[in-house]
C-alpha positions, 0 to 999 in steps of 0.5 A, a space after each residue: 496421445 491424449 495424455 500429452 495433450 491433456 498435460 499440456 492443457 493442464 499446465 496451460 490452464 494452471 499458468 493462467 489462473 496463477 497469472 489472473 490471481 497475481 494480476 488481481 492482487 496487484 490490482 487491489 494493492 493499487 486501489 488500496 495504495 491509491 486510497 492511502 495517498 488520497 487520505 493522507 492528501 485530504 489530511 494535508 489539505 484540511 491542515 490535520 496532517 500536522 497532529 501526529 495523532 491524526 496520522 497515527 490514527 489514519 495509519 492504524 485505521 488503514 492498516 487494519 483493513 483487509 488482509 493488510 500486514 503493515 503500512 508504510 508512508 515515505 516522506 519524499 525528499 521534495 516534501 522535506 525541501 518545501 516543508 522542512 524536516 517535520 516531526 520526529 518520526 518523519 525525519 528519516 524519510 519514512 515511518 514504519 508502523 506495524 498494523 499486525 
């Protein structure tokens, strides 16, 4: 009887640990994504986003943080409608720079 109870307890504890790990990873990703959004907004507000080198530097710096495997910044259709098609690397609505 003890073996059965311990087996159920083991699986219950393992599932809770797994959920905690996944929840922590999700929260870290959300904080990082919020930082990227805020950084890009600051580049736009300051008028620095029109310089492609500033955007490339920002993506490279943010992408080199922690365990980031890649960073993608998507140019939404609404931005294209309001500000035009933009620079060549933004015309396909996304720019991918692999930071590995």
